[in-house]
N, C-alpha and C positions, 0 to 999 in steps of 0.2 A: 631272225631278227631283221627288221627293216633297216635299210641304209640310212645313215644319219647325215649324209652329205647332200649338197644341193648343186649338182652339176647338170649341164644341159645335155639332153639326149640328142644324138645326131638324127636328123631327119633323112634317113637313107631310104631309097625306094624299096618298097615291100616286095618280097619274093624275088629277089635278084641275087646274082652271084656275089655282088658287093656286100649285100646285107648278110648273106650266109658266111662270107669270109670274115667280116669284121664283128659279127655278133658275139663271138666268144670273148673278144676284148671288151666289148660293152658290158657283158655280164661280169667280167673280172673287175671293171671299174665300179660296177654297182656294189662290190664287196669292199671297196676302199673308202675310208672316211676322209673326205676332202670337200672343199668348196671351190667353185669356179670363180668366186668373188675376186680373188687376186688376179685372175686371168681374164679380165673383161674383154680385151681385144681378141683373144684367141683361147677359147675354151679347151680344156684338157683333151677331151675326146677328139675334137677337130685337129688339135696339134698332133696327136698320135696317129690318127688316120692319114693326115697329110704326110707324115714321115714314112708310113707304110706304103702309101701310093707312090710317093717319090721314088722309093727303092724299087717298087714293083715296076714302075715305068722306066727305070734306069735314067732318070733325069740327073743332070750334072750337079745341081744343088737344089735344096728344098725351096729356097726363096724363088729361084728361077722357075721351078715347077709350078708353084702357086701363082706367080705372076702370069704364067701362060694360061692357067685356069681362069683367072680374072679376065683375061682378054677374050675368053669364050663366052663371057656373061653378056649377052646382047642387051640386057636391060640396064647394065652398069649399076646394078643394085648393090654390088659388093665392092667397096673401095679396096685398092691394093693395100697390103699390109706393109707397114714401114719396116725398113731394114733393122732398125733398133729393136722393134718388137720381136723379130726373129732371133736376133742376137741375145736378147734378154731371155726369151723362151728356151733357147738351147742351153743357156748357161744356168738356168734356174735350178737351185737345189731342191726347191719345193716340188717342181715338176718331176725331178729325178726320183724323189721319194715316192710320189704317187705312182710313177711308172714302175718302180721296183716292186711295190706292193701289188699292183695289178698283175705284173708279170708272174709273181709268186702264185697268185690265184689261177692265172691262165695255165701255168705249168701243172699245177695240182689237178686241175680239171682235165687237161690233156692226158695225164698219166692214167686217169680212170676211164676216159672215153676211147682212147686210141689203142690199137693193139701194139704189143711190143714186137716189132718186126725183127729185132736183133736177139730175141730170147734164145734162138737156136744156135747162135754163133758161139762156138766153144772158145774159151780163153778170155771172154769179156768179164766173167764173174759179176761182181757188183759195181764195176766201174761205170760211171756215167758216160754217155756218148753225147757229144755236142754237135748239133747240126749247124751248118753255116751256109750262107749264100755266097758263092764264089765271086759274084759280081761285086760284092761289097769289099772283098779282100783287096782288090786292086785299088779301090778308093782309099782304104784305111791304112794300107801298108806303107811304112816309111822306109823300107829297105828294098833294094832292087832284087829281083829273083835270081837265085843261083841254081842252075840246072845240074843234074848229075854229070853231064859232059864237062861242066866247068868246075867240078869238085864238090858240088852240093849233094845232099842226100835225097 
């Protein structure tokens, strides 16, 4: 069934690592019904790619990362995005819903395309394994680390 939403496709360079890396998310977004109309200043695919690249690059904040990218635009064809737009985008329940639906499609596709590298590990049974990026843990953690030598586990 064709997609019923009207979102902007990202114009990523063809046959690049970036296109290969982000194309599964673009395919997942194609399966979600949404419109970019409420997101005039920052289309959904651009928003998700920006968050991914910011994490990939290890930038301290998403807004700072994008402001840096705008400074590299020699033609100054892209105006900087206002802080309020970023705040609204990050707090948007609509964006959260689109992202959750796209993530569901992305995980479903990954389960069929990628090998189960943990299938041979005894004791896992049917339990899900969640992968995480350790660099993000230091950003999002609200508790100081407790090491085994200090009574931690």
